[in-house]
N, C-alpha and C positions, 0 to 999 in steps of 0.2 A: 810539407807537413809530416811529420813522423808517423810510424804506422800506428802507435799508440794513440796519439792525437787524433789520427784520422777515424781510427775505430771509435773513439769517444764522442767525435764530432756526428759520425753516422748514427750511433746509438742515440744521441741526443735529438738528432733530427727525427729518427723513427719514433722515439717517445712523443714529441711534440705533434707529429702527424696523427698518431694514435689518439692523443688527447683531444686534438681537433675534431676527429672523426666522431669520438664519443659524444662531444658536445653538440655536433651537428645532429647526430642520431636522437639525442635527448630533446633537442629542439623540435625536430620533425615529429617525435613521438608525442610530445606535449601538444603540438599543434593539431594532431590527429585526435587526441583525446578531448582537446577543447571542442573540436568539431563534433564528436560523438555526444558530448555534454549538451552542446546546442541542439543537436538533433532530439536527444531525450526530452529536453524542456519544449522543444516544438511539439513533440508528440503529446505531452501532458497538456499543452494549451489546446490542442486540436480535441483531445479526449475529453477535456473540460467542457468545450464548447458543445460536443455532441450530447454529452449527458445532461447539460442544462436544458438543450432542446427537447430530448427525451422526457425528461421529468417535468416540463414546462406546466403541464396541467395539474401537477402535484402541489403547484404553489409553495415550493420549499423556498425558504430564505436563501439570499445570495451565499451567506456563510455555511449553508448545510451541503453546499456542492463546490468543493475548492481543492487546490493543490495542496498537498501535505508531503514534504520531503519528495521522496520518489515516486509519491503516488498521487492519485486523485480520489478523494473520499466522497461519499454520500451518507451524510449524518441524517437518520430518520428517526425523528422524535416519537415519544410515545403515543401522541396523538394520531399518527399513522401507522405505527407498527404495535398494533394493540395485544397485550397479553393480559391473561387473567391474573389478578392481584397474587403476588406470591407464587406464581406457577409459571410454566414454561409454554402452556397452550395458547396459541394465537386465537385472538378473537377473529369475527368475520371481517372487521376493517383491515387488520393486518394481512389476513390472506387474500383480500381483494386487491391491496396495494400491491403485493408480489406478482399475483396473477396478471395484473395490468401491466406492469412495467419490466418484470424479469424477462419475458420473452423478447419484447423489442430491443432492450439493452442488450442481451445476449447476442441477438442477431447482428446488432451494430458492431459489437466487439469482434465477432467471428469475421465480419466481412471486412472491416477496416483496421482492426488493430490485433489480429491473430499472432503476428509474429513480434508485437511490441509488448504484449501484456504477460508479466512474470508470474503473477499470483492474484487471486481473488480471495480476500479474507474477511469474513464475517465476524465482527466483533460486537459483543453483547457487554452493556454496562447497567449498573444499578445505581440507585442513590443509597443513603446510609441508615435507612430504616432497618430495625431489628425486629426479629419476631419475639413476642412476649416471653420474658424470663431468659433471653439470651444475653450472654456476656459480649463484649466488644470483640473478642477473638472468634467466638462462636457466630456472631453475626456477619462478620467478615468472611468467614469460611462459606456461610450458608449463601451469601450473595455471591460470591465467586461460583459457587455449584450453580446457582440460579442463573447467573449470566451466561455460563457454559452450556446449559440445557437450552436456553433461548436461542443462543446462536446457532446450535445444532438445529433446532426446530426451523429457524429460517432458511438453513441450509437444505433440510429435508424438504420444506415447502417449495423452494426455489426449484429444486430437482424434480419435483412433482409437476411444476408448471412447464417443464421442458421434456415432456414424453410426447410421443407419436412419432410417425415416420417423416414428419416435415421439420422435427427439431433435433435430428440425430446430431449433426454437426455441433450445434449449439450445446447440447447435452454433453458431448465428449469433451468440448472445449472447458466446460465448467467443472467436469468430473476431474479432469486434469490439473486444474488450477486451484479449485475450491478448498477453502478450509475453514474451520470454526474456531474462534478464540474468546474464552470468557474472562472479562477484564474486571469484573466485579466492581468495587468502588473506586477503582483507579482514578477516575476523573473526578469523583465526588470529594475525595480527600484534598484535592488541590482547590476546591472552590468553597468559599464560605455559602452559607445558606441553611435552610431547613434540611432536617434529615429527610422529610418526605417531599422531594423536589422532583417533580415530573420532567423538568428539563434535562435531568441527568439519567433519566431511564430511557435509554436509547440504542439504536442498532447502528452500526457504522459499517458500510461496505467499502473496503480499501482495495483499490485497483493499482497495484504496484506495477510500474513501467519498468520493462527489462533493462537492467544495468549491465555493465560488463566488468570483467576482472581487470581491463586495461584502465579503467578509471582509478580502482583501488591502487594499481601499481604506479599510476601517474602521481597520486597523493604522496606515496613514499618517495618518489624521485624529487618532487617539489620540496619536501621536507628535508631530504639530504643535501639539496643545493643551497638551501639556507642555514645549513649548520656551519 
């Protein structure tokens, strides 16, 4: 074999070897990420079961505690999370609900899921009722503000229920991950029905299970492989 041919042969062999190594790496990486995705799903299943147990006495419908994307959500209807009409002040029933369930749920999260929970989001929703004399745009804006104020009130009351020397860990856990989000009529505009709809006036606790950047990278690799 002439020197030039020998050089080309070695170069081709090296290229083939590197290509094979890259393919092996990608396959191993995808297998690892698939394992991590399975673990995340397993954590959500366990979290869902624990929340259903914790809230058993609340008599929530099965659809009110469920998995939703990367989170497990607790949908608290107006009948349990009572607010003054058009205001953000919680009625006694709403405060009683939080006082009863926030401490045990927070303790469970700290003890069993501390490294798995990425964030706790309190989402407030309204129906499509309008204040007298309000335009469509004004009503939407007012409901958005109202939902934000209500979600903040729930956050405030939840933290109040985590005071005392025996709840330090739980309070720190919540403070590190807890946030409030007013969603206004977001759900109402996708559902037909009356403007005054108590089923749409709700608070949702969204407990997001930690995800990793590896999963996002894996999706990019999968997309590239299919090009």
